[in-house]
N, C-alpha and C positions, 0 to 999 in steps of 0.2 A: 533512407529511413532509419537504419540502425544508428547513424550518426546523430540524428535528431533525438532518438531515444536515449542514447548515451549522454547527450548534452542535457536533456531534461532530468535524467536521474542524477547526474553530477551536480546540476544546479540545486536540486532538491536536497541532496546531501550537504552541499556547501551552506545553504541557507539554514538548515537545522543544526549544523555544527556551530554556527554563529548564534542563531536565535535561541536555541535550547539553553546553552550556558548563560546567555544574557538574561533570559527570564529567570533562571535559577539564581543568579546573582542579585537580581532585583528583589526576588522573594526573600532571600536571606538578608538583604539589607533592610527590608521591611520588618522581618522578624526581629533583628537587632534594635530597630527604632521603636518597635512596639513591645519590647520585653517586659516593661512593668505591667502591661495588660496580657497576662499569660494566655488567656483563651484566644486572643487575637494572634499571638505569636504561634500557638499550636496550629491554628487554621492556616496561617501563611506558610508554616513549615510543611504542612500536608500538601498545600498547593505546590510548593517547590518540589516535593518528591514526585507529585503527579507529572509536572513538566519534565523532570528527569527521566521518568519511566517512558513517557510519550516520545521524547526525543530519541531515546535509545532504541525502542521498538521500531519506530518508523525508519530511522536511518539504517538499522540492521537489515530490514527487508529490502530497502533501496540498494544497499551495498551488494546483497546477494543477487538482486536483479541486474545490477550493473555488471557483475562478473559473468552472469549468464549471457548477456548480450555480447560482451567482449570475447568470450571463449566458447560459447555453446552454439548449437545449431537448432533452429526451430523445427518442430515436428507437426505433421498434419493433425488436425482435430476438428471437432464440431463444437460450436459454442452457441448458447442461447442466453441473451442478455435480458435482464428485468430491471425496471426502474421502480424503486419503492420509496415512499415518503416516510420520514421519521419526524420526531419532535422538532429538531432544529435544522435538518437538511435532508436532501434526497440521497438515497443510496443506490449505487449501481451494483447489482449482483448478477452473477452468471453461473451457468453450469457448463463445464468443459468436459467433453468426452474425447479421450485419446483414441485415435483411429486404429492404432496397432492392437492394443490390448482391450479396448472397451472400458477402461477405468474412467470413473466420473468423479468430478470434484465440484463442490459449491464454493464460489469465490466472492468475496466482497472486494470490489475494485475501487481504487482511488479515482474520484471523479475526473474525467478527462477534460482537456482544453477544447476538444472538438465536439460537435453536436452529436450526441449519442442516440437521438430519437430515430435516426435512419436505420439502426440495426437492432432496435428493441423488439422483443417478442417473436423473432424469427430465427429458427435454427440456421446457422450459417457455417460455411466452411471457413476455417481460420488456421493460423499457425500459432503454436505456443512454445515458449521456452520452458522446459521441464528441468528442475534441479536433479542432478545425478544422484545425490545421496538419498533424498526424501521422495523424489518423484513428483513433487508439487509443481503445478504450472504457475509460475510467477508472473509471466508476461504473455498476453494474448494479442496477436496481430490480426486485425480484421481490415481488409481492403487498404493496406498500407498505413493504417492507423492502429494505435496500440492502447491497451489497457494494462495496468499492472496492479498486482494484488496489494491490498491495504494490510491484510493479515495473512497468516498461513491458511491455505485452503483446507476445507473439510472434505475428506474422501467419502463419497456416497456409495460407490460399488467398485468391484474389481472385475 
């Protein structure tokens, strides 16, 4: 299981290492091509900066998660998963409670490749990889399937 998680995280990082700069170059090329139309150039430049920020943030969290899987140990926890609909996509959110200390976090998860409906709305025993410096749970393992955080989790209680 850890091997498949490592492989998925590595593939995600590899894709965004290629896709992010490619999209950035395309946007900059469009900026140069549309320079006489300054308003269009500024819009495209803003779009390029957005791609740059998105790529950096997502690969940064994926790298941290990959290091946790390679060098960390999962801890017991309880997790409750919720599925919420947004304007353009469904969101997978969860509340993770650390068994040892009772600390809780709200997490927005990257949508998994497996069917999440089986674990929604039921508190379940799980394992989580917690970062040593921040204490954030970045990866949650439920029944040999995993979810990883899309953003830094928000701490609810200690």
